Structure formats: structure tokens, C-alpha cells
N, C-alpha and C positions, 0 to 999 in steps of 0.2 A: 698279588705280589708280581711286580714287573720282572720280565726276563732281563738279567744283567748281561749287557753286551761286552764281552771280554776282549779288549784290544790286544792284550798280550798274547792270548791264545791264537787270535787271528793272525797276528804278526808272525808267530811261529809257523803257521801254515804257509805264509808268503815266503819265509826263509827256506822252508823245506823245498818248495818249488824252485826257488832261485838257485839253490845248491845244485840241482840237476841242470839248470840252464848254464851255470858257471862251469860245471864239469864238461859240458858239451863244447863251450868256447875254449876251455883249457886244452881239450883234445885237438883243437885246430890251431893251437899255439898262441891263443889270445887270452889275456887276463884283463877283465874290466878294471879301469882305473878311475878313482874319484879324488879330486882335489878340493879341499875345503879351506877357504881363506878367511882368517879372522883378523880384524884390525882393532886394536885396543884391548882393554882389560875387563870388559863387562862380564861379571861372574856368571850370569845365566847363559850368555853366549859361549863362554869357555866350556861350561858344562855340556851344552848341546854339541859343541865341536868334538869334545872328548867321546861322547856317546856315539857319534857318527863314525869317528875313527875306529873305535873299539868294534863296532858292528862290521865295518869293512874288513878288518883283520879276522874277525870271527868267520866271515864268509869266504875268506881267501881272496878278497879284492886287493888290488894295488891301491894303497892309501897314501895321499900326500896331504900333510897338515901344515899350512903356512900361517904362522902366528906373527903378525906384524905389529910394531909399536903404534901407539895411538897417534903419534905425530907423523905417521906415514902420509905423504902428500897424495893428492889425486893423481898426479902424473906417475908417481912411483907405483901406485896400485894398478893403474891402467897398464903399465909396462908388465907387471906381474901377470895380469889377466891375459895379455897378449901372448906372453911366453907359454902359458898353459893352453891357450887356443892352438898353438903350433905344436905342442908336445903330443906325439902319437901314442904315448903310453897313458895319456889322460883322456878319458871318454866323457867324463862329467865334471863340471865345475860349479861350485856353490860358494858365493861370497856371503858370509854370515851377516844377517840383518839383526839390529840396526848398526851401521858403521858410525864412527865419530861424526859430529855435526858438520865438520868442514868437508866431508866427502859427499859428492853428488851421487847418491845411490842410483838414480835413474840412468845416469851416464855410464856407470859401471855395468848395469844390466844390459844397456845397449851395446857395450863393447864385447859382451860374451858371444862366442860362436853359438848360434841358435841350436846347432846339432849337439852341443855340449851343455846346454842350459837345462840341467836336470831339475831345477826348481820351477821351470815352466813360466818364468816371468818376462822373458824377452817378447817383444811385440809380435815377432813371427810365430812364436808358440801360442800366444794369446789368440792370434788370428786363426791358427790351425784348429784350436779348440772351438772357436766360434763357427768355423766352417765344417766341423766334424771330420777333420783330417787326422787319422789315427797315428800318423808319423810324428806328430808333435808331442810335446811333453806337457802334461797336466800338473799344476801345482800339487805338491805331495799331500797336503792336508785334505783338500776336497777329494782327491783320489782315494785316500785312506777312509774317509767317511763313506764313500760309495761302496768300497770293498766290505766295510763292516755291515752295511745294510744287506749286501748280497749274501755274505757268509751267515748272517742271522736269519736268512729266509724271509726278509721283509719284501713284500710286493711293491716294486717301484713303479712299474708300468701303470699308468692311469691314476696314480696316487697324487693327492695335493700336498706338495712340499712347501713349507714356509721356511725361508732362510732369513735368519736375523743377522744383519750386517751386510755391508756392500763393499768390503775391501777387495783389492785385487789379489790378496793372499788367499782368502777363503770365499767370501760371499759371492762375488761375481763369477769366478770360475766354477763354484759349486752349482750355481743356477744354470750356467751354460752346459755343464756336464750332465745334469739330470734331465734337462729338457731335450737332449739330443734324441734322434731316432735310434732305436736299436736296443741291444741287450743291456740290462741294468740301468735303463733310462726311461724315456717316454713318459716322464712325469709332467704334471702341471705345476709350475713353480711360481711362487710369489716371493719377492724380496722386500723385507721391511727394514726400516732403519730409524735413526734418531728423529727424523721429521715425519714419520708415518703417523697419521691420525687413527684413532680407535684401534691401536695395535692389538690389544687382547682379543677384540672381536675377530680380527683376521687370523691370529694364531690359533684360536679355538676351532677354526675350520680345517686345520691341517691334519692330514693323516700322519705326516712326518714333520717334525720340527728339527731344524739344524741351527743351533744357537752359536753364533760367532760374533758377538757384539762387544765383548771385552769388558763386561761389567759383572762383578761377582754377584751371584744369586739373583740376576735380573729376571729370569723366567720363573714365575711363581705358578701355583696351582691354577690361578685364574686364567693363565695363558694357554692351558692345555686341556683338550677334551679327553674324556675317558677313552682309553684304548689307543691313544696316539703313541708313536715311536719317537723318542727324544734322543738326539745326538748332540752332546755337549762338547763343543770345540774349545771353550774357554779354559784358560789356566791363569788364575788370579791368586795373588798372595794376600792373605788376611791375617791380621795379628792374632796370635794364640799363645797366651802366657803359659798354657799347660804343655805346649810343645817345646822340645829341647832346642829347636831352632828359633823359637819365638814367633813363628808363623806357620800356617798350613796352606796347602794348595786347594783351591776350590774352583768349580766351574762357573759358567754363566747361568747355570740352572740351580735353583734351590732344591737340591736332590731330595731331601727328607720329605718335602711336601708335594713334590711332583711325582716321585716314584710310585706312590700308591695308585695314581691315576693312569700311569703309562702302561702300555703293553710291553714295552722294552725300552731300556735306557742305558746310556754309557756312564760309567763312573768317572770321577776325576780325583786322583790320577788313575791310569790303567785302562782308559778307554781309547780316545782318539790319539793321544800322545804317542804310544808305541807304533801306531800305524803310520804316522808321519815319517818316521825313520825307515820303516819297512818299505814305504813307497819311494823314498829317496834311493834306496838300494835297488828297487825294481826299475826305476827310471834309469839308473846308471847302467844296469845290465842291458836294458833296451837300447840305450845310446851306443853301447859297445857293439851290440849285434848289428845295429843299423850302419855304424861306421865301418865295421868289418865287411859287411855286404857291399858297401859303396867302394871299398878298396879292392874288391876282387875283380 
């Protein structure tokens, strides 16, 4: 029976630490501030924004939630971002993805002040990650995966990690993060994707598998060697007539057939998901601390 890696419990550990950090900042007259910008009416995006705003308030952060209509123009959105860049009460800015199709998302990311880019997608923060510069911001989901491995006592140094997926949101930053020198890293990392040949042969060599390929139940028992650790980043909706909502959420890993082979595994939901929001809060507090130090 595999160890179940509990993302909710680990997120609570992060929040306990953050409350102490926030209290220290408050004692210096500073309150970390996060602005989340949502354009349009995408239901999943609205749910994410609500949960981020709720957690900000729970931790005592200054929270700004900007919900803009779907017809908001590129110029209007850029103007809003620039206003947040200049606002000293806002230390972190997140523009919820995906925006409506007429919005150039890459241009919005470029317009963010890198010091407030708590999603870690600005090219300056990507470069800092590649260079091992700890002053930058790492995307929240890879950072959460790393924290789950650490808190679960998984040995990363020297391990062979196979990352499924090469997106800039998870796959690429995940690989860069774990191959760095230092604590909670020093792994040998292989990235596989939709054009990889003999994919099961490669994934079976992994000590740790991180699945972020965006396909429900893609990772089967044949992909996993006995005793591997499996981190499932995927969140996919599949039809389920027995569910009140008509669907259920599943990961990229076929949990029922992989779990018996794994040493440890994350569930979906309740695994990586809670950690993504926890790391967003952590990045916001870090941004506040760095900006406060720069202002002194």
C-alpha cells in the first residue's frame, strides 16, 4: 500500500509558517498585498480566484480581486496591470489564465513588474530560475510539488526524476528546479512529452514521476516501476453520471492501478492542488519581504 501524500496537510504546514512571517511584517507596519485579475466568466477561473481571495483573507493579507468583463480590451488590461505595478500596497500580481482569446497573454506577462510576478512566468523570473538565483519567483505548482516531496521525506538528491509534460507552467520549471544544485534538488531529470519515443521504457527508470501532461489517466501501471514516487499534477474532468455534478475530477495518473506499485502517490483532488495556492501565498509574502527590504 503506497503512502498517500496529503497536499492539504502540507499546505497547512506552509500556512502555519507564513502566519509567523506575516506577523513579523505586520510588526514593521507592512501587510503583504496580492491582486488577482480575472477577465471574463470562465467558471473554473472564477472558482480559483475565489479560493485565492479567501485564503488571502484567512491569512490576513491585503487582497484585491479585479473581475473584468470579457470584452475588456488589451489596452484596458495593460492599464490595470500598470496601475497595480505602481501601487505600493500590492506586492504580488496574478492575471488568471486563460484570458479571453483576444487578449495577448504573453504581452500581459511581459508588462508585469518582475518583482511582483508571483506566478513566476515573467522572462526575468524564468532566467533567475535557470541561473539558480533565489531572488526570483518559481511557478507555484512546481514549487508545491517540490515541497510535497520534501515534506514526505522523499530523497531527491541523486534521484532520477521523469517529468511528463514540457509546459512553461509546470514541466520546464519543474525540471529546472529539481536539477539545481542544493537542498531539495540535485536530481537527474528527464523530460518526456507527446513526441517522446518508447515513453513507458523511460518512465519505468524513474525514482520519481511527475505527471503534468493534461490527459486523464494517461500514466498506467506499465509506466511505473515498483517503489517509485508518483506526483500527479493533472486535474481533468471526466463524465460521471453517479456524481451530483455529472462529472468528477481525476488526475493524469490511473490511480487505482498505479497506487499498488508506488511507494508514495498524490491523490486527485487533495494532492498538488492545495499546494499551488499555498505556494502563491508564500511567493506573495516573499515578494513583500523583498520589496520592503529594497525600500529601506
